[in-house]
N, C-alpha and C positions, 0 to 999 in steps of 0.2 A: 833590104829588109831581112831580118833574121827571124826565123820561126823555130821553136816557140819564142815569143818575145820575153826577154828576161824580166821585164817589169810586172809580169803576171803575179808574181809572189810579193811584189813591193806595193801594189796599189789595192787598197781595200775595196774600191769600187769595181774592181775586176775580179778579185779573188772571192769575195763573198757571194756574188751571183753564181760563180762557177761551183762553189761549195754547195749552194742551194739546189742548183739545177742538175749537177752531175757529181754528187758527193763521192761516189765510188770510182769515178774515172781517175786515172793517174796522170800526173804531170809527165809529159813525154821524156824529159831528160832527168828529172829528179826521182821519178818512180814513186812518188808519194801521192796518196789520195788527196783530192782537193779539200775534202772535209777535214783531214788531218792538218793540211797546210793552214786552213782557216782557224782551226782550234789553237794552233800555235802562233797565230799572227800577233805580233807585239809592237807594231809601229804606231806610236802615239801621234796625235795631231791630224788624223784622217777621220773626221767625223762623218758618219753616214746618216742620211735621213731620207725617208720616203718622199717621192714626188708623184704627183698625178701624171698619168700617162694615157693618152688616147691614140688610137691608130685606126685610120679610116673610119672615123666617127664612132668607134667603139672604145669605151673606157676599159683599159687593160688593168690599171691599178689606181688605187686612191690612197693618199696618205691616211694613216690611222689616226 
């Protein structure tokens, strides 16, 4: 396994949560903030949609 994984910047389902949770953190090899990487994300065909998520009986998120 190689860290950081190269597909971090290729997959919307990975990059968007990183940009939301740690927008000012920088990608360790690119040196670019995750918020900036997400703002510049241009890969079509990766539709994101919210899903309901519960953990240990507690609702963590609900689709809007």
